[in-house]
N, C-alpha and C positions, 0 to 999 in steps of 0.2 A: 509451233508453240505446243504447250502441254495442256491438255484438258483432263479434268477429273471425271472419270467415267464410272457409272454404276456397274459393278461386276457381279454383286449378289445382293439378296434381300431376305429378311427373315423377321418373324415376330413371335411373341409369347404373351399368353393371357393366363391370369389366374384361373384356377379350377372352378371357383364358385361364380355362378351367374345370379345376379340379384335383379329380379323383375320390379317394375314400378309398383305393383300391388303390395309389395312388402313394406312400402313407406306409409300405406294407409293406416297402419297400426302404430306408426311412430310419430308422424307429424300430420298437420292438417292439409292434406293434399290427396290427389287421386291419379289413377293411371291416365284418365282422360285429360286432366289438366297438364300433367307433365308432357304427354305426347303433343298436345295442342300448342304449348308454349315453347317446347324445345325440340321435339322430334325424337326424343330419347324413349326407348322402350325397355332397355336393360343395360346393365353394366357389369363388368367383372370386378370382384372384390378380393384382395389378397388375404390368404390365410396367414397364420402366425409364422409358418415356415416359408412363406413367399415374400421376398423383399425386393427392393429396387435392384440390388446386385444380382439375385438369383434370376429374376425376370430378364434383366439385361443380358446375363450370361446365356440364357436360353435363346433369346433373340439373336445374339451375336453368333452362337453356333449354328443356328439355322441359316443365317446370312452367309457364313463361311461355307456351309455345305452347298448352298445355292451357287456360290462362286467357284466351288471345286478347290478351295484353299483350306489351309490349316492355320492355327495361331502363329506358327513359325513364319508364315508369309506376311504378317501384319507388322507395320512400323509404329503405328500410333493408334490409340483409342481415345475418342473424344465422346464423352457421355453427357448428354443434355438431361439435367434433372433438377427438380426443386425439392425432392424428397430423398435425400441421400441416406445411406444406411447409418452413417456416422457424421458428426460435425466435421471431423477429419479422421483419417485420411480421405482423399477423394474416393468415391464409390467406383470410379473408373479403374483405380489401382487394385481395388478388390476384385473387379471383374477380370482385370489382367491376370491376377493370381489364380482365380478360379478356372481360367482358360489354360493355365499352365504356361503362360507366356512370361519369360524372364529376360526379355530384351526389349528395346524400344522404350516408349514413354506413353503415359496416359494421364488424363485430367478431366475434371468435371467442368461444365459450362452451365451457368445459371442465367437463363433469360425467360424463365417460367414457360408459358405455353409456346412462345416463339423460339424455345431453346433448340429444337431440331433444326429449324431453318438457319439460326445462328451457327449451329455446330457444323452443318454442311458447308457453309461459306468459310468457316474457320479451317476445316480440313482441306478445302480447296486451296487456300492460301499456303498451307504447309506443303501441299503437293507441288504447287507452282514454284514455291521457294526452294524446292529440292531437299527439304528436311524429312520427307516421308514419300514413299512410293505407293504404299497401300494403307488405307486408313479405315478402321472400323468406326462408323458414326452411329451412335446409339441414342435413342430416347427412351428412357424408362422411369416410370413413376408408380408411387403407391399413395395417391392422394387421399385414399380412405383413411390414412393415419392422421391426416391434418384437418379432417372435416369435423364440424360441430353437428352431430347427428340430430340435434334438436332444432336446427335452423333450416326451415323448409326451403328457403331461397337459395341454398347452396348444396345441401346434402344430396339432393336428387340429381345434381348436374354431373358429378364426377365419377371416374372409375379408375381402375389400375390396368397397367399393361406395359408392353415394351415392343419397340421395333428397331431394326438395325439395317444399315447399308454398308457394303464394302465398296469404297471408292478407290480407283486405281488411276495412276498416271498413264496417259496414252498420248503419243504424238498426234498432232492434229494440224490441219491447215487453217483452222479457225473459222471455217465456213459454218453457216447456220445448220447445214445438213449434217455436220460432224457430230458424233456422239459426245456427251459430257455436259458439265455445267457451262452455260452460255452467259448468263447475266444474273445479277442479284442486287437487291436494295434492302438496306436495313435501317430502322429508325428506333429511337426511344425518346421518351419525354417523362422525367420524374415528377413533373407537376401533378400527374394523375395518380400518384402512389396510393392515396387513401381510397381510391375507387376499387382496388382489388389488391389485397395484401394478406399476410399472415401476421397475427397480432402477438408474435413471440419471436425469440431468437437469443442466441448465446450472449450477445452484447447488450441486450435490452432487458429482457425479462428472465433470461436464464432458463426459459422453457421452450418447448417446441411451438406452441400456439396453435391457433385455428385459423382456417381461411375465412376471410371476411370480404364481402363484395357488395357493391352498390349496382345491382343488376341493370337497372334502367340507364344509368350513366355509362356503364360499359357498352351496352347495346347502342346508345346514342353516338358513341365515337367509333365504334368498330367499323362500320361499312365505309365511312369516309377515309379512315386511316389505311385500311386494307387496299382500297382502290388506288390510293395515292402511291403506294410503293410498287403495286403491280404495274401501274401506268409508267412509272419510272423504269421498271425493269423491261417493259415492252419497248420503251424509247431506246434503251441501251442496245437491245438486240435487234431493233428495226423490224419488229413484228406487231401484229394486231391480234385482238381476241379471235379473229377468224382462223388464224394460223395454229391456234392451240388444239392439241388433240385431246388432252385431259387436264382438268383443273382439280388439284388435290388440295383443298383448304383445310385449315385447322378445324377439327370436329367439335366445336363448342355448342352451337345452337343451329338448328335447321333454318330458322328464319334469317339469321345472319348470313349463312351460306347462300341461301336463295337470293337474298337482297344484293349481296356482293356480286353474284354471277350475273344477275339482271342488270345492275348498273354498269358492269363491264362489257356486257353484250356477249357473254359466254353462254352458249346454248345449254339448256338443262341436261341434255343427254351426254354432255361432256364432263359433267361434274360428278366426282367420286364422293359419295356420302356414306359414311359408316357410323355416324353419331347414334343412329337408332340401336346399334349393337354394342357400342363401347362407352357411350356417354363421352364426356370431356376427359381425356386421359393426358392432358397438358402436353408436355414435350414428346409424349409417345404417340399422339394422335395422328400426326402427319405420316410417319413411317408405318403405323398400323393400317392406315387407309391405303397407302401405296402398296403394302404387302397383300392386302385383300384384292386390289385391283390387278396386281401383277399375277397373283395366284389364279385368278378366275379368267385370265386371258385378255382382259380388257387393255391393260398397258402392255404394249409390245415393243420389241426392239425397233428403234427409229422414231418412236412417237415423241412429239414435243410436249413436255409435261411442265405445268406451272404449279409450284408449291407456294403456300401462303399461310401465315400464322400471326396471331396477335395475343399478347399475354400481359400480366401484371407488370406494372412499372410506370407507364405502359411501355412495352416493347412490341415492335411489329416488323415484319419483313416478308420478302418474296424471292423465290429462286426459279429460274427457268433453266431446264435441262433437256437434252436430247437423250432418251432412254437407250 
């Protein structure tokens, strides 16, 4: 059988770092309150010359360098984003052009914070279906562009950035010990739309709009939804929490991360947490966290890695892969 194996990884962050203290002159909040409620200490904010496409390109080039490949080796680009450069064309096509890639195909995928998990599973299906051998999977966001900077309940939570993986088809016996994507579970439920959404769009207001969130409602649903898809992924793979080497969750809130790991029985030392450095970067958060843990040597070849995310819609999902 064919498995989709991680060949390379890369990331990119805007130059500007915004510390919590900067919010104290903008809204009624404090560094202490933000850290206590979310775990966030800082986030990166894109400058005018930094866009979803430029950050995505940088992360893609880093992933290609890590893999020892060039754009000529890539068949498909799947970009997970909620903050495209333009309504159309797809920002993935922009990145394809910026990379000098004039073959293959590229498209955007929109599942908000779950976008990267959805994108990895989508790329896996293209690889298994024989339509692509090597895929660049990118999560890139500039959420600072859609924030209401007077809303203290949301503006302190989000940041900008990008992360990317190169997935490659590899012959496999299908054993749990073989490298590549092993199992996945995806869900969505549109009944929750009003709990986390952007109040604009081409078809409704003709404007970009701003992010709106019912924070307590999102928190209330998050842990249960996350654990459900993870338990289903475990069931598919025939593993338990004890078998996991690393848990790389969506970096939205430290309390959600901690509560999810505790409910699943995943040891604290196995959890990769970067929310303190990046804030919530939506579809970029999982690949950014992966990139940090791979770069510092925690995640090594052969490790069993669990990815998880939940986003507006609601959408949620989990992926289990052997690094």
